[in-house]
C-alpha positions in Angstrom: 3.2 7.4 8.9 0.6 8.3 6.2 2.9 7.5 3.3 3.8 4.2 4.9 0.1 3.3 5.1 -0.4 4.4 1.5 2.4 2.1 0.3 1.5 -1.0 2.4 -2.3 -1.0 2.4 -3.1 -0.7 -1.4 0.0 -2.9 -2.3 -1.2 -5.7 -0.1 -4.8 -5.5 -1.3 -3.8 -5.5 -5.0 -1.5 -8.4 -4.5 -4.3 -10.3 -2.8 -6.6 -9.6 -5.8 -4.0 -10.8 -8.2 -3.5 -14.1 -6.5 -7.2 -14.7 -6.0 -8.0 -13.7 -9.6 -5.9 -16.7 -10.8 -7.9 -19.2 -8.6 -11.2 -19.4 -10.5 -10.0 -20.8 -13.9 -7.6 -23.1 -12.0 -10.3 -24.4 -9.8 -12.6 -24.9 -12.8 -9.9 -27.1 -14.3 -9.4 -29.1 -11.0 -13.2 -29.8 -10.7 -12.7 -32.4 -13.4 -10.9 -34.6 -10.9 -12.2 -33.3 -7.5 -15.7 -32.9 -6.2 -17.0 -29.4 -5.0 -16.8 -30.2 -1.3 -13.5 -31.9 -1.6 -11.9 -29.1 -3.7 -13.1 -26.5 -1.2 -11.5 -28.6 1.5 -8.2 -29.2 -0.3 -7.9 -25.5 -1.2 -8.3 -24.3 2.4 -6.2 -27.2 3.7 -3.4 -26.0 1.4 -3.9 -22.5 2.7 -3.6 -23.6 6.4 -0.8 -26.1 5.9 1.3 -23.8 3.8 1.0 -20.9 6.2 1.5 -23.1 9.3 4.8 -24.4 7.8 5.8 -20.8 7.0 5.1 -19.8 10.6 7.0 -22.8 11.9 10.0 -22.0 9.7 10.0 -18.3 10.7 9.2 -19.2 14.4 6.4 -16.7 14.4 4.5 -16.5 17.7 0.7 -17.0 17.8 -1.7 -14.2 18.7 -5.1 -15.1 20.0 -8.5 -13.2 19.9 -10.0 -11.9 23.1 -13.6 -12.0 24.3 -16.1 -11.4 21.5 -13.3 -11.4 18.9 -13.6 -15.2 19.0 -17.1 -14.8 17.6 -15.8 -12.8 14.7 -13.1 -15.4 13.9 -15.7 -18.2 14.1 -18.1 -16.4 11.8 -15.3 -15.6 9.4 -14.2 -19.3 9.3 -17.7 -20.7 8.8 -19.0 -18.2 6.3 -15.7 -17.4 4.4 -13.8 -20.7 4.8 -16.5 -23.3 4.7 -19.8 -22.1 3.1 -18.5 -19.6 0.5 -15.9 -21.8 -1.2 -18.4 -24.7 -1.5 -21.0 -22.4 -3.1 -18.3 -21.2 -5.5 -17.3 -24.8 -6.5 -21.0 -25.7 -7.0 -21.4 -22.6 -9.1 -18.3 -23.5 -11.2 -19.7 -26.9 -11.7 -22.7 -25.4 -13.5 -21.1 -22.6 -15.5 -18.0 -21.4 -17.2 -15.0 -20.0 -15.3 -15.1 -16.7 -17.1 -18.7 -15.9 -16.2 -18.1 -17.0 -12.6 -15.0 -14.8 -12.4 -17.1 -11.8 -13.5 -19.8 -12.6 -11.0 -17.2 -12.5 -8.2 -17.3 -8.7 -8.6 -20.5 -8.8 -6.6 -18.3 -9.6 -3.5 -16.8 -6.1 -3.7 -20.2 -4.5 -4.0 -21.7 -6.5 -1.2 -18.7 -5.9 1.0 -18.7 -2.2 0.4 -22.4 -1.8 1.0 -22.2 -3.7 4.3 -19.2 -1.7 5.4 -20.9 1.6 4.6 -24.5 1.1 5.7 -24.3 -1.7 8.3 -20.9 -1.3 9.9 -20.9 2.5 9.5 -17.5 2.8 7.9 -16.9 6.4 6.6 -16.8 7.3 2.9 -16.9 10.5 0.9 -17.9 11.5 -2.6 -14.5 10.7 -4.0 -14.5 7.2 -2.6 -18.1 6.6 -3.7 -17.3 7.7 -7.3 -14.2 5.5 -7.3 -16.3 2.5 -6.3 -18.9 3.2 -8.9 -16.1 3.3 -11.6 -14.8 0.0 -10.4 -18.3 -1.6 -10.5 -18.9 -0.1 -13.9 -15.7 -1.7 -15.2 -16.8 -5.0 -13.8 -20.2 -4.6 -15.5 -18.5 -3.9 -18.9 -16.6 -7.1 -18.5 -19.8 -9.0 -17.7 -21.6 -8.1 -20.9 -21.3 -10.1 -24.1 -20.9 -8.5 -27.5 -24.7 -8.6 -28.1 -25.4 -6.8 -24.8 -26.4 -10.0 -23.0 -25.3 -10.4 -19.4 -22.9 -13.3 -19.0 -24.9 -15.2 -16.3 -25.5 -19.0 -16.1 -27.4 -21.5 -14.1 -24.8 -21.5 -11.3 -25.0 -17.7 -10.8 -27.1 -17.9 -7.7 -24.5 -20.2 -6.0 -21.7 -17.8 -7.0 -23.6 -14.8 -5.7 -24.3 -16.6 -2.5 -20.6 -17.2 -2.1 -20.0 -13.5 -2.7 -22.5 -12.5 0.0 -20.8 -15.0 2.5 -17.4 -13.5 1.7 -18.7 -10.0 2.1 -19.9 -10.7 5.6 -16.6 -12.5 6.2 -14.6 -9.5 5.1 -16.5 -7.2 7.4 -16.2 -9.4 10.5 -12.5 -10.1 9.8 -11.9 -6.4 10.2 -12.6 -6.8 13.9 -9.6 -9.2 14.3 -7.4 -7.6 11.6 -5.0 -6.4 14.4 -4.0 -10.0 15.0 -1.0 -11.6 13.1 -2.3 -12.0 9.6 -0.4 -15.2 8.9 -1.7 -16.8 12.1 -5.2 -15.7 11.3 -5.2 -17.1 7.8 -3.5 -20.4 8.8 -6.1 -21.1 11.6 -8.9 -20.3 9.2 -7.5 -22.6 6.5 -6.8 -25.5 8.8 -10.3 -25.5 10.4 -12.2 -24.9 7.2 -10.1 -27.3 5.2 -10.5 -30.1 7.8 -14.3 -29.5 8.0 -14.9 -29.5 4.3 -12.7 -32.6 3.7 -14.7 -34.4 6.4 -18.0 -33.4 4.8 -16.6 -34.5 1.4 -15.8 -37.9 2.8 -19.3 -38.1 4.5 -21.0 -37.3 1.2 -19.0 -40.0 -0.6 -17.1 -37.8 -3.0 -14.0 -40.0 -2.7 -10.3 -38.9 -2.6 -8.6 -37.5 -5.7 -5.4 -38.8 -7.2 -2.3 -37.4 -5.5 -1.4 -35.1 -8.5 -4.6 -33.1 -8.5 -4.6 -33.1 -4.7 -1.1 -31.6 -4.6 -2.1 -29.1 -7.3 -5.2 -28.1 -5.2 -3.0 -27.7 -2.1 -0.5 -25.5 -3.9 -3.4 -23.4 -5.4 -5.0 -23.1 -2.0 -1.7 -21.9 -0.4 -1.2 -19.1 -3.0 -4.8 -18.0 -3.9 -6.4 -18.5 -0.5 -3.7 -18.5 2.1 -1.2 -15.9 0.9 -4.1 -13.9 -0.7 -6.0 -13.9 2.6 -2.9 -12.9 4.6 -2.4 -9.9 2.3 -6.1 -9.0 2.4 -6.0 -8.9 6.3 -2.9 -6.6 6.0 -5.0 -4.4 3.7 -7.9 -4.4 6.2 -5.6 -3.4 9.0 -4.4 -0.3 7.1 -7.3 0.8 4.9 -10.6 -0.5 6.4 -13.1 -2.8 4.8 -14.6 -0.7 1.9 -11.3 0.6 0.6 -9.6 -2.8 0.8 -12.6 -4.3 -1.0 -12.3 -1.7 -3.8 -8.7 -2.7 -4.5 -9.6 -6.4 -4.2 -12.3 -5.9 -6.8 -9.5 -5.9 -9.4 -9.2 -9.7 -9.1 -11.4 -10.5 -12.2 -9.5 -7.9 -14.3 -6.1 -9.4 -13.2 -7.5 -12.8 -14.3 -8.5 -11.4 -17.7 -5.1 -9.8 -18.2 -3.3 -13.0 -17.3 -5.4 -14.8 -19.8 -4.2 -12.3 -22.5 -0.5 -12.5 -21.4 -0.2 -16.3 -20.7 -2.9 -17.9 -22.8 -2.8 -15.5 -25.8 -6.5 -14.5 -25.6 -7.3 -11.4 -27.7 -7.6 -7.9 -26.2 -11.1 -6.5 -27.1 -12.8 -3.2 -26.5 -14.6 -4.5 -23.4 -11.3 -5.3 -21.7 -9.8 -1.9 -22.6 -12.9 0.0 -21.3 -13.0 -2.1 -18.1 -9.3 -1.5 -17.5 -9.8 2.3 -17.9 -12.8 2.4 -15.6 -11.2 0.3 -12.9 -7.9 2.2 -13.2 -9.8 5.5 -12.7 -11.5 4.0 -9.6 -8.1 2.8 -8.1 -6.6 6.2 -8.9 -9.4 8.0 -7.0 -8.8 5.7 -4.0 -5.0 6.0 -4.1 -5.1 9.8 -4.2 -7.6 10.2 -1.4 -6.6 12.4 1.5 -9.0 12.2 4.4 -8.1 14.6 7.2 -9.9 16.2 10.1 -9.6 16.6 13.8 -10.5 13.3 15.6 -10.3 11.7 19.0 -8.7 8.4 19.9 -10.2 6.8 23.0 -8.1 4.8 25.4 -7.4 1.3 24.1 -5.2 -1.6 24.9 -4.2 -4.2 22.3 -1.4 -6.2 20.7 -0.1 -5.8 17.1 3.0 -5.1 15.1 3.9 -1.4 15.2 6.6 1.3 15.2 6.9 4.2 17.5 5.0 7.0 15.7 2.5 9.6 16.7 0.0 6.9 17.8 2.5 4.7 19.7 4.3 6.7 22.4 4.6 4.1 25.2 7.4 2.9 27.4 9.2 -0.4 27.2 11.0 -2.6 29.7 13.8 -2.7 27.1 14.3 0.3 24.8 13.2 -0.1 21.2 15.3 1.6 18.5 13.4 4.3 16.5 11.7 2.9 13.4 12.0 -0.7 14.6 8.9 -2.8 13.9 8.1 -4.9 17.0 5.0 -6.3 18.8 3.8 -6.5 22.3 0.7 -5.6 24.3 0.5 -1.8 24.7 -1.9 0.9 25.8 -3.0 4.0 23.8 -3.9 7.0 26.0 -6.7 9.3 24.9 -5.5 11.6 22.1 -7.1 14.3 20.0 -5.3 15.6 16.8 -5.6 16.1 13.1 -3.8 14.3 10.3 -4.5 12.4 7.0 -5.7 8.9 7.8 -7.7 5.8 6.7 -10.2 3.8 8.7 -7.5 1.5 10.0 -7.3 -0.2 13.4 -6.6 3.1 15.1 -9.2 5.2 13.3 -12.6 3.7 13.8 -14.3 6.9 14.8 -17.6 8.3 13.6 -18.2 11.0 11.1 -20.8 13.6 10.5 -22.6 13.3 7.2 
């Protein structure tokens, strides 16, 4: 069970970071043909349409929030799907893609601080040191050769986007047990339609079909698939740890620039890669174990029959088979290595 989580959670979060890391320079390029509100709309429309088509092709069932979970989904859609991407596009309009990419590291910092001190997600010294190393790597990338910080006039808008996405990341954790593809597709369709409507109201006009298709494709990959993988990471790792892995996005963008665009490798990139690599290693090698109590809970998500899922079925499920249905967890007290996933949201003594 623990090894399964170790492979799935970090892998999904790092893949999400890679896809999102490619989006900023591509979006900067598309802003030459599409306005900020319109581009935000096309990106999320691409996310929603692409994932909806995938769900239709795979005939995947929908899963719906319950009770106050609708508020979490609504807040996530408004802040993360509507406000944040528009702020990012406004910020990109006023500064270079490279500096904007570096500023996006603030999302990981904001997300982690909110998770630790507002939403009370547990952390220990090892995880804190790992996060500091990742932030230090981001800071190294954000300093020019003369020691000047790479900020521009659009920095406030980009930082505002980071704060919105940080709140989005933390409230999304509350609905991370839902199907990740359905969650991302709904968010994309609603946010995309809303921002395209606002774009039309503001008179931005419609782009030519080629940049529109390019924006849809970029949105599907860098927002839709990336968000789906991010939700999978949240489900297995919790918010702060997923955010730490996702903080590699700017580094992935820089590495891709070296490999694909032939940009030079300098000392800053090497130092940043070393610091971020140290941070990821500290997170990957974490083993958090203590005696803890599971309260009774009833919910619906994809699972296998393991030590946390020992329930009956109307029809027998073969051992090791991944399946989903509504099921109940009886109270349980035990000790084993774990992350703050959807089954481990207990408190800790400091």
